[in-house]
C-alpha positions as a Markdown table, in Angstrom:
| # | Residue | x | y | z |
|---|---|---|---|---|
| 1 | Met | 16.5 | 12.4 | 6.3 |
| 2 | Ala | 12.6 | 12.0 | 6.0 |
| 3 | Leu | 11.2 | 13.9 | 3.3 |
| 4 | Asn | 7.7 | 15.0 | 3.9 |
| 5 | Gly | 8.0 | 13.1 | 7.1 |
| 6 | Tyr | 8.4 | 9.8 | 5.9 |
| 7 | Asp | 11.3 | 7.4 | 5.0 |
| 8 | Ala | 9.9 | 4.6 | 3.2 |
| 9 | Val | 7.2 | 3.5 | 0.7 |
| 10 | Lys | 5.4 | 0.1 | 0.4 |
| 11 | Val | 3.1 | -0.5 | -2.6 |
| 12 | Phe | 0.2 | -3.1 | -2.9 |
| 13 | Thr | -0.9 | -4.2 | -6.1 |
| 14 | Ala | -3.8 | -6.3 | -7.8 |
| 15 | Thr | -4.8 | -6.9 | -11.4 |
| 16 | Lys | -6.9 | -9.9 | -10.8 |
| 17 | Ala | -10.7 | -9.5 | -8.9 |
| 18 | Val | -10.0 | -12.0 | -6.7 |
| 19 | Glu | -6.7 | -10.1 | -5.3 |
| 20 | Arg | -8.1 | -6.8 | -5.4 |
| 21 | Glu | -10.7 | -8.3 | -2.9 |
| 22 | Arg | -8.2 | -9.5 | -0.6 |
| 23 | Leu | -5.9 | -6.2 | -0.9 |
| 24 | Gly | -6.9 | -4.7 | 1.8 |
| 25 | Glu | -6.3 | -8.0 | 3.7 |
| 26 | Ala | -3.0 | -8.2 | 2.6 |
| 27 | Met | -2.1 | -5.0 | 3.5 |
| 28 | Ser | -3.6 | -5.2 | 7.1 |
| 29 | Ala | -1.5 | -8.4 | 7.4 |
| 30 | Trp | 1.2 | -6.6 | 6.3 |
| 31 | Met | 1.0 | -3.9 | 8.9 |
| 32 | Met | 0.8 | -6.3 | 11.8 |
| 33 | Gln | 3.9 | -8.0 | 10.6 |
| 34 | His | 5.7 | -4.5 | 10.9 |
| 35 | Pro | 4.7 | -3.4 | 14.1 |
| 36 | Gly | 5.3 | -0.2 | 15.1 |
| 37 | Leu | 5.8 | 1.7 | 11.3 |
| 38 | Glu | 4.1 | 5.3 | 11.7 |
| 39 | Val | 1.6 | 5.7 | 8.2 |
| 40 | Ile | 2.2 | 9.3 | 7.2 |
| 41 | Asp | 0.1 | 9.3 | 3.7 |
| 42 | Thr | -1.6 | 6.5 | 1.6 |
| 43 | Val | -2.5 | 7.0 | -2.0 |
| 44 | Val | -5.2 | 5.0 | -3.9 |
| 45 | Arg | -4.7 | 4.3 | -7.7 |
| 46 | Gln | -6.8 | 2.3 | -10.1 |
| 47 | Ser | -6.0 | 2.3 | -13.3 |
| 48 | Ser | -7.2 | 0.0 | -16.6 |
| 49 | Asp | -7.5 | -0.5 | -20.1 |
| 50 | Gln | -9.8 | -2.8 | -22.3 |
| 51 | Gln | -9.1 | -6.1 | -20.3 |
| 52 | Phe | -7.3 | -5.5 | -17.0 |
| 53 | His | -8.2 | -3.0 | -13.6 |
| 54 | Cys | -5.2 | -2.5 | -11.8 |
| 55 | Leu | -5.6 | -1.4 | -7.9 |
| 56 | Ser | -2.9 | 0.1 | -6.3 |
| 57 | Ile | -2.6 | 1.2 | -2.6 |
| 58 | Ile | 0.5 | 3.0 | -1.6 |
| 59 | Leu | 1.6 | 3.5 | 2.1 |
| 60 | Phe | 4.3 | 6.3 | 2.6 |
| 61 | Tyr | 5.4 | 5.4 | 6.4 |
| 62 | Arg | 7.8 | 6.4 | 8.8 |
| 63 | Arg | 10.2 | 3.4 | 10.5 |
| 64 | Pro | 10.4 | 3.2 | 14.2 |
| 65 | Arg | 13.9 | 4.5 | 15.3 |
């Protein structure tokens, strides 16, 4: 049973600058490898401390039936 319209979650995360720059490409590639998914919601979060900055993109999606 889907909660709030979604039945799965995928998290993309990166801490290094180069990884953060490529995060959108990684997300797009994953979505192309999984056609038919319906993205219900997207959440972007950023957290950091004195040394590291972490960027996370969370996709809430519905799998094809």
